[in-house]
C-alpha positions in Angstrom: -4.6 -46.0 34.0 -7.2 -47.0 31.4 -10.7 -45.9 32.1 -12.7 -48.9 30.9 -15.9 -46.9 30.9 -14.5 -44.3 28.6 -12.9 -46.8 26.3 -16.1 -48.8 26.0 -18.1 -45.6 25.3 -15.5 -44.5 22.7 -15.7 -47.9 20.9 -19.5 -47.7 20.9 -19.5 -44.2 19.5 -16.8 -45.0 16.9 -18.9 -47.9 15.7 -22.1 -45.8 15.5 -20.2 -43.0 13.6 -18.8 -45.5 11.1 -22.2 -47.0 10.5 -23.8 -43.5 10.2 -21.2 -42.3 7.7 -21.7 -45.4 5.6 -25.5 -45.1 5.6 -25.4 -41.3 4.9 -23.2 -41.9 1.9 -25.5 -44.7 0.6 -28.6 -42.5 0.9 -26.8 -39.4 -0.5 -25.8 -41.4 -3.6 -29.3 -42.8 -4.1 -30.9 -39.4 -3.8 -28.4 -37.7 -6.1 -28.6 -40.5 -8.7 -32.4 -40.2 -8.6 -32.2 -36.4 -9.1 -29.4 -36.5 -11.8 -31.1 -39.0 -14.0 -28.8 -39.6 -17.0 -27.0 -36.2 -16.8 -23.2 -36.4 -16.6 -20.6 -33.7 -15.7 -20.6 -30.8 -13.2 -24.1 -29.3 -12.6 -26.7 -28.6 -10.0 -30.3 -29.9 -9.8 -32.8 -28.3 -7.5 -36.2 -29.8 -6.5 -38.8 -28.7 -4.0 -41.5 -31.0 -2.7 -43.4 -31.6 0.5 -41.6 -29.0 2.6 -38.1 -29.9 1.4 -35.9 -27.9 -1.0 -33.1 -30.2 -2.2 -30.1 -29.2 -4.3 -28.0 -32.0 -5.6 -24.5 -31.0 -6.8 -22.6 -33.1 -9.3 -18.9 -32.5 -9.2 -15.9 -33.5 -11.3 -12.4 -34.1 -9.8 -9.5 -32.7 -11.8 -6.1 -34.1 -11.3 -2.7 -33.2 -12.8 -0.4 -35.9 -14.0 2.8 -34.4 -12.5 5.1 -36.9 -14.3 3.5 -36.2 -17.6 3.7 -32.5 -17.0 7.5 -32.6 -16.8 7.6 -33.9 -20.4 5.4 -31.1 -21.9 6.3 -28.2 -19.6 8.7 -26.4 -22.0 6.0 -26.6 -24.8 3.3 -24.9 -22.7 2.3 -21.3 -23.2 2.6 -18.8 -20.3 -1.2 -19.0 -19.9 -1.1 -22.8 -19.6 1.8 -22.6 -17.1 -0.3 -20.1 -15.1 -2.8 -22.9 -14.5 -0.2 -24.9 -12.5 1.1 -24.0 -9.0 4.0 -26.0 -7.6 3.4 -26.5 -3.9 6.4 -27.6 -1.9 5.6 -30.7 0.2 7.7 -32.2 3.0 8.8 -35.7 2.6 8.6 -37.0 6.2 10.9 -40.1 5.7 13.7 -37.9 4.3 13.1 -35.2 6.9 13.9 -37.7 9.7 17.4 -38.1 8.3 18.3 -34.4 8.4 20.7 -33.2 10.9 19.8 -30.6 13.6 21.9 -28.0 11.8 20.0 -28.2 8.5 18.8 -24.8 7.2 15.5 -26.4 6.3 14.5 -26.6 10.0 14.3 -22.7 10.0 11.3 -22.8 7.7 9.5 -25.8 9.2 6.8 -25.3 11.9 5.1 -28.1 13.9 1.9 -28.1 15.9 0.0 -30.9 17.6 -2.2 -32.9 15.3 -5.4 -34.7 16.4 -4.3 -37.8 18.3 -5.1 -41.3 17.0 -6.6 -44.0 19.2 -6.3 -47.7 18.5 -8.3 -50.0 20.7 -8.2 -53.8 20.6 -9.4 -56.4 23.1 -6.5 -57.9 25.0 
């Protein structure tokens, strides 16, 4: 049985949370851009004024081109290879096709994930 009061409350909070996240990101970017000025790269800027101490942190994302890596792997030094860790990842679509007797099941664990909730007006 659907509790309409709970669903209505959830929809309201979900909407407020989405708006709050959007506004927080907008303000964070404005504050950081103001503090960073024209600097680029990874760094920290700290300012104190009127009772606030604010540290803005500029970060850089690094990403490995896995396909490109396969072409140069044999040419890399051991130090370069030490920078790369291969992390096994399950392919869910292929996993669904495995039989129950597959040895792979012996090294797979499962646990409940956070449930999803989709609400639409009927």
